[in-house]
LUMDREN-5996 format. One record per residue (C-alpha): y, z, x; residue number from 1. Coordinates in steps of 0.1 Angstrom, whole numbers, padded with zeros to 4 digits. Last residue first. Example, Ala and Ser with C-alpha at 12.3 -4.5 7.8 and 13.67 -1.06 7.14 Angstrom:
BEGIN
yy:-0011; zz:0071; xx:0137; seq:2
yy:-0045; zz:0078; xx:0123; seq:1
This chain:
BEGIN
yy:0155; zz:0210; xx:-0261; seq:269
yy:0137; zz:0183; xx:-0280; seq:268
yy:0113; zz:0177; xx:-0251; seq:267
yy:0107; zz:0214; xx:-0245; seq:266
yy:0099; zz:0218; xx:-0282; seq:265
yy:0073; zz:0191; xx:-0280; seq:264
yy:0057; zz:0207; xx:-0250; seq:263
yy:0056; zz:0241; xx:-0267; seq:262
yy:0040; zz:0226; xx:-0298; seq:261
yy:0013; zz:0210; xx:-0276; seq:260
yy:0005; zz:0243; xx:-0259; seq:259
yy:0003; zz:0262; xx:-0292; seq:258
yy:-0021; zz:0236; xx:-0306; seq:257
yy:-0041; zz:0237; xx:-0274; seq:256
yy:-0045; zz:0275; xx:-0278; seq:255
yy:-0055; zz:0271; xx:-0315; seq:254
yy:-0082; zz:0245; xx:-0304; seq:253
yy:-0095; zz:0270; xx:-0278; seq:252
yy:-0096; zz:0298; xx:-0303; seq:251
yy:-0114; zz:0277; xx:-0329; seq:250
yy:-0140; zz:0267; xx:-0304; seq:249
yy:-0149; zz:0303; xx:-0295; seq:248
yy:-0144; zz:0317; xx:-0331; seq:247
yy:-0164; zz:0350; xx:-0324; seq:246
yy:-0193; zz:0341; xx:-0346; seq:245
yy:-0195; zz:0307; xx:-0329; seq:244
yy:-0197; zz:0323; xx:-0295; seq:243
yy:-0225; zz:0346; xx:-0307; seq:242
yy:-0245; zz:0317; xx:-0321; seq:241
yy:-0240; zz:0298; xx:-0288; seq:240
yy:-0255; zz:0328; xx:-0269; seq:239
yy:-0285; zz:0329; xx:-0292; seq:238
yy:-0288; zz:0291; xx:-0289; seq:237
yy:-0289; zz:0295; xx:-0252; seq:236
yy:-0316; zz:0323; xx:-0251; seq:235
yy:-0342; zz:0305; xx:-0271; seq:234
yy:-0353; zz:0303; xx:-0307; seq:233
yy:-0355; zz:0265; xx:-0306; seq:232
yy:-0343; zz:0254; xx:-0272; seq:231
yy:-0306; zz:0249; xx:-0268; seq:230
yy:-0299; zz:0230; xx:-0236; seq:229
yy:-0303; zz:0195; xx:-0251; seq:228
yy:-0281; zz:0206; xx:-0280; seq:227
yy:-0252; zz:0212; xx:-0257; seq:226
yy:-0256; zz:0177; xx:-0242; seq:225
yy:-0256; zz:0163; xx:-0277; seq:224
yy:-0224; zz:0182; xx:-0286; seq:223
yy:-0207; zz:0170; xx:-0254; seq:222
yy:-0213; zz:0134; xx:-0266; seq:221
yy:-0232; zz:0114; xx:-0239; seq:220
yy:-0213; zz:0093; xx:-0214; seq:219
yy:-0238; zz:0102; xx:-0188; seq:218
yy:-0215; zz:0104; xx:-0158; seq:217
yy:-0184; zz:0121; xx:-0173; seq:216
yy:-0202; zz:0145; xx:-0196; seq:215
yy:-0228; zz:0154; xx:-0170; seq:214
yy:-0200; zz:0159; xx:-0144; seq:213
yy:-0183; zz:0184; xx:-0166; seq:212
yy:-0216; zz:0204; xx:-0169; seq:211
yy:-0221; zz:0203; xx:-0132; seq:210
yy:-0186; zz:0216; xx:-0124; seq:209
yy:-0189; zz:0243; xx:-0151; seq:208
yy:-0223; zz:0254; xx:-0137; seq:207
yy:-0210; zz:0253; xx:-0102; seq:206
yy:-0181; zz:0276; xx:-0112; seq:205
yy:-0204; zz:0301; xx:-0129; seq:204
yy:-0229; zz:0302; xx:-0100; seq:203
yy:-0201; zz:0307; xx:-0074; seq:202
yy:-0183; zz:0333; xx:-0095; seq:201
yy:-0215; zz:0353; xx:-0100; seq:200
yy:-0225; zz:0352; xx:-0063; seq:199
yy:-0191; zz:0366; xx:-0053; seq:198
yy:-0192; zz:0392; xx:-0080; seq:197
yy:-0226; zz:0407; xx:-0071; seq:196
yy:-0250; zz:0405; xx:-0101; seq:195
yy:-0256; zz:0438; xx:-0121; seq:194
yy:-0256; zz:0427; xx:-0157; seq:193
yy:-0219; zz:0436; xx:-0161; seq:192
yy:-0214; zz:0415; xx:-0129; seq:191
yy:-0229; zz:0385; xx:-0148; seq:190
yy:-0205; zz:0390; xx:-0177; seq:189
yy:-0176; zz:0394; xx:-0154; seq:188
yy:-0184; zz:0361; xx:-0137; seq:187
yy:-0188; zz:0343; xx:-0170; seq:186
yy:-0154; zz:0357; xx:-0180; seq:185
yy:-0138; zz:0346; xx:-0147; seq:184
yy:-0153; zz:0311; xx:-0152; seq:183
yy:-0138; zz:0310; xx:-0187; seq:182
yy:-0104; zz:0322; xx:-0175; seq:181
yy:-0105; zz:0295; xx:-0148; seq:180
yy:-0114; zz:0270; xx:-0175; seq:179
yy:-0084; zz:0280; xx:-0196; seq:178
yy:-0061; zz:0277; xx:-0166; seq:177
yy:-0076; zz:0242; xx:-0159; seq:176
yy:-0065; zz:0234; xx:-0194; seq:175
yy:-0028; zz:0233; xx:-0187; seq:174
yy:-0025; zz:0196; xx:-0177; seq:173
yy:-0058; zz:0184; xx:-0191; seq:172
yy:-0062; zz:0189; xx:-0229; seq:171
yy:-0031; zz:0210; xx:-0237; seq:170
yy:-0007; zz:0194; xx:-0212; seq:169
yy:-0018; zz:0159; xx:-0224; seq:168
yy:-0009; zz:0163; xx:-0261; seq:167
yy:0028; zz:0157; xx:-0254; seq:166
yy:0018; zz:0124; xx:-0238; seq:165
yy:0004; zz:0110; xx:-0270; seq:164
yy:0037; zz:0095; xx:-0283; seq:163
yy:0041; zz:0079; xx:-0249; seq:162
yy:0012; zz:0055; xx:-0254; seq:161
yy:-0015; zz:0063; xx:-0229; seq:160
yy:-0027; zz:0051; xx:-0195; seq:159
yy:-0055; zz:0073; xx:-0183; seq:158
yy:-0061; zz:0084; xx:-0147; seq:157
yy:-0088; zz:0099; xx:-0125; seq:156
yy:-0084; zz:0118; xx:-0093; seq:155
yy:-0064; zz:0122; xx:-0060; seq:154
yy:-0059; zz:0087; xx:-0048; seq:153
yy:-0061; zz:0075; xx:-0084; seq:152
yy:-0026; zz:0089; xx:-0089; seq:151
yy:-0011; zz:0068; xx:-0061; seq:150
yy:-0031; zz:0037; xx:-0071; seq:149
yy:-0018; zz:0040; xx:-0107; seq:148
yy:0017; zz:0041; xx:-0092; seq:147
yy:0012; zz:0008; xx:-0074; seq:146
yy:-0006; zz:-0006; xx:-0104; seq:145
yy:0025; zz:0001; xx:-0126; seq:144
yy:0046; zz:-0017; xx:-0101; seq:143
yy:0023; zz:-0048; xx:-0102; seq:142
yy:0022; zz:-0048; xx:-0139; seq:141
yy:0060; zz:-0047; xx:-0141; seq:140
yy:0080; zz:-0017; xx:-0151; seq:139
yy:0112; zz:-0024; xx:-0171; seq:138
yy:0096; zz:-0017; xx:-0205; seq:137
yy:0090; zz:0020; xx:-0198; seq:136
yy:0058; zz:0033; xx:-0184; seq:135
yy:0031; zz:0057; xx:-0195; seq:134
yy:0007; zz:0077; xx:-0174; seq:133
yy:-0019; zz:0105; xx:-0179; seq:132
yy:-0034; zz:0123; xx:-0149; seq:131
yy:-0066; zz:0141; xx:-0142; seq:130
yy:-0071; zz:0155; xx:-0107; seq:129
yy:-0104; zz:0158; xx:-0089; seq:128
yy:-0094; zz:0151; xx:-0053; seq:127
yy:-0094; zz:0188; xx:-0043; seq:126
yy:-0056; zz:0193; xx:-0046; seq:125
yy:-0055; zz:0169; xx:-0076; seq:124
yy:-0072; zz:0199; xx:-0093; seq:123
yy:-0035; zz:0208; xx:-0100; seq:122
yy:-0029; zz:0186; xx:-0130; seq:121
yy:-0010; zz:0153; xx:-0136; seq:120
yy:0013; zz:0143; xx:-0165; seq:119
yy:0031; zz:0111; xx:-0159; seq:118
yy:0062; zz:0093; xx:-0171; seq:117
yy:0070; zz:0060; xx:-0153; seq:116
yy:0106; zz:0048; xx:-0150; seq:115
yy:0122; zz:0016; xx:-0139; seq:114
yy:0159; zz:0019; xx:-0148; seq:113
yy:0176; zz:-0011; xx:-0165; seq:112
yy:0188; zz:0009; xx:-0195; seq:111
yy:0207; zz:0034; xx:-0173; seq:110
yy:0197; zz:0064; xx:-0151; seq:109
yy:0206; zz:0093; xx:-0174; seq:108
yy:0200; zz:0078; xx:-0208; seq:107
yy:0171; zz:0059; xx:-0195; seq:106
yy:0155; zz:0091; xx:-0183; seq:105
yy:0159; zz:0109; xx:-0216; seq:104
yy:0144; zz:0078; xx:-0233; seq:103
yy:0114; zz:0079; xx:-0211; seq:102
yy:0108; zz:0115; xx:-0221; seq:101
yy:0111; zz:0147; xx:-0201; seq:100
yy:0092; zz:0173; xx:-0222; seq:99
yy:0065; zz:0182; xx:-0197; seq:98
yy:0073; zz:0174; xx:-0161; seq:97
yy:0057; zz:0148; xx:-0138; seq:96
yy:0084; zz:0121; xx:-0137; seq:95
yy:0081; zz:0089; xx:-0116; seq:94
yy:0112; zz:0069; xx:-0107; seq:93
yy:0105; zz:0034; xx:-0094; seq:92
yy:0133; zz:0020; xx:-0072; seq:91
yy:0145; zz:-0015; xx:-0081; seq:90
yy:0177; zz:-0011; xx:-0062; seq:89
yy:0174; zz:0019; xx:-0039; seq:88
yy:0187; zz:0053; xx:-0051; seq:87
yy:0217; zz:0068; xx:-0033; seq:86
yy:0242; zz:0070; xx:-0062; seq:85
yy:0216; zz:0085; xx:-0085; seq:84
yy:0205; zz:0113; xx:-0062; seq:83
yy:0227; zz:0142; xx:-0073; seq:82
yy:0230; zz:0132; xx:-0110; seq:81
yy:0192; zz:0129; xx:-0111; seq:80
yy:0188; zz:0163; xx:-0095; seq:79
yy:0209; zz:0180; xx:-0122; seq:78
yy:0191; zz:0160; xx:-0149; seq:77
yy:0157; zz:0172; xx:-0138; seq:76
yy:0164; zz:0209; xx:-0130; seq:75
yy:0155; zz:0222; xx:-0164; seq:74
yy:0122; zz:0204; xx:-0162; seq:73
yy:0111; zz:0221; xx:-0130; seq:72
yy:0110; zz:0199; xx:-0100; seq:71
yy:0085; zz:0173; xx:-0088; seq:70
yy:0105; zz:0141; xx:-0093; seq:69
yy:0085; zz:0114; xx:-0077; seq:68
yy:0106; zz:0087; xx:-0061; seq:67
yy:0089; zz:0053; xx:-0054; seq:66
yy:0106; zz:0029; xx:-0030; seq:65
yy:0119; zz:0059; xx:-0010; seq:64
yy:0141; zz:0064; xx:0020; seq:63
yy:0176; zz:0065; xx:0004; seq:62
yy:0165; zz:0088; xx:-0024; seq:61
yy:0146; zz:0111; xx:-0001; seq:60
yy:0177; zz:0115; xx:0021; seq:59
yy:0198; zz:0122; xx:-0010; seq:58
yy:0175; zz:0151; xx:-0018; seq:57
yy:0185; zz:0169; xx:0015; seq:56
yy:0163; zz:0198; xx:0027; seq:55
yy:0141; zz:0173; xx:0046; seq:54
yy:0105; zz:0165; xx:0055; seq:53
yy:0086; zz:0136; xx:0068; seq:52
yy:0048; zz:0137; xx:0064; seq:51
yy:0023; zz:0147; xx:0090; seq:50
yy:-0003; zz:0158; xx:0064; seq:49
yy:-0013; zz:0194; xx:0073; seq:48
yy:0016; zz:0204; xx:0096; seq:47
yy:0042; zz:0185; xx:0076; seq:46
yy:0029; zz:0198; xx:0044; seq:45
yy:0030; zz:0235; xx:0056; seq:44
yy:0065; zz:0229; xx:0071; seq:43
yy:0077; zz:0216; xx:0037; seq:42
yy:0062; zz:0245; xx:0018; seq:41
yy:0080; zz:0271; xx:0039; seq:40
yy:0113; zz:0252; xx:0044; seq:39
yy:0134; zz:0262; xx:0014; seq:38
yy:0155; zz:0239; xx:-0007; seq:37
yy:0128; zz:0212; xx:-0009; seq:36
yy:0125; zz:0176; xx:0001; seq:35
yy:0095; zz:0155; xx:0007; seq:34
yy:0089; zz:0122; xx:0025; seq:33
yy:0059; zz:0100; xx:0026; seq:32
yy:0056; zz:0068; xx:0047; seq:31
yy:0051; zz:0086; xx:0080; seq:30
yy:0021; zz:0104; xx:0064; seq:29
yy:0002; zz:0072; xx:0062; seq:28
yy:-0003; zz:0054; xx:0029; seq:27
yy:-0033; zz:0051; xx:0006; seq:26
yy:-0052; zz:0069; xx:0033; seq:25
yy:-0071; zz:0091; xx:0007; seq:24
yy:-0061; zz:0122; xx:0027; seq:23
yy:-0025; zz:0111; xx:0026; seq:22
yy:-0022; zz:0105; xx:-0011; seq:21
yy:-0044; zz:0135; xx:-0021; seq:20
yy:-0024; zz:0159; xx:0002; seq:19
yy:0009; zz:0147; xx:-0012; seq:18
yy:-0004; zz:0151; xx:-0048; seq:17
yy:-0016; zz:0186; xx:-0043; seq:16
yy:0016; zz:0196; xx:-0025; seq:15
yy:0037; zz:0181; xx:-0052; seq:14
yy:0019; zz:0201; xx:-0079; seq:13
yy:0021; zz:0234; xx:-0060; seq:12
yy:0058; zz:0231; xx:-0051; seq:11
yy:0075; zz:0206; xx:-0029; seq:10
yy:0104; zz:0193; xx:-0048; seq:9
yy:0119; zz:0158; xx:-0046; seq:8
yy:0089; zz:0138; xx:-0035; seq:7
yy:0094; zz:0104; xx:-0019; seq:6
yy:0070; zz:0075; xx:-0014; seq:5
yy:0075; zz:0045; xx:0008; seq:4
yy:0056; zz:0014; xx:-0002; seq:3
yy:0033; zz:-0011; xx:0015; seq:2
yy:0000; zz:0000; xx:0000; seq:1
């Protein structure tokens, strides 16, 4: 890929993306630049990925063919006002924050701006990210493919209509947190029965990883895969019965509903 990539902001998500991009050899570290007010994360990324670093957002704007805005949503428009005079002609702006719509970006950058709205997640750090993308009308197929290549360097992607993007935090952006809670609960349950905690977490995490891989690689409905584990009168169906009595699936769906409502409110705000 013959593009320079800039990150404004170097928090957890940016670090995960930078590591994925460089480790996949999509581009070399010398073609990636990141800015941040403080030096700690920048120095960490320079040491691990040999990228360029700066405290100056303007420097990122001048350097980059693709600018990824990796700051908190409330900082977006302040940062855009800061970098707008220094952006390259035909620069591609990539957003990764909940609630920042393509329309918001066009209002700030102009109707001719090239913008791609995305929603990645932190498993990008281990090459297993899940990202959703949508582009405005000014993005060409080739430009979209360049950004797809970036996000595929650290996981899987889906291209969605923008009206579905507010659902993404609930199903993949925020859901790793729910899964970590599930793994922690599995670990606690095993510890309750006498298993050492380190072994319990390892076994629980591998079970979740394996189950997810079964869904992705077999293409089978999750319900069918669940049924395959549930022998008549066995231990698994007993556990499933207890989960159902305690509204396991309903609780997850309610949590996702809350997450989506929050994302929509953030966009309106």
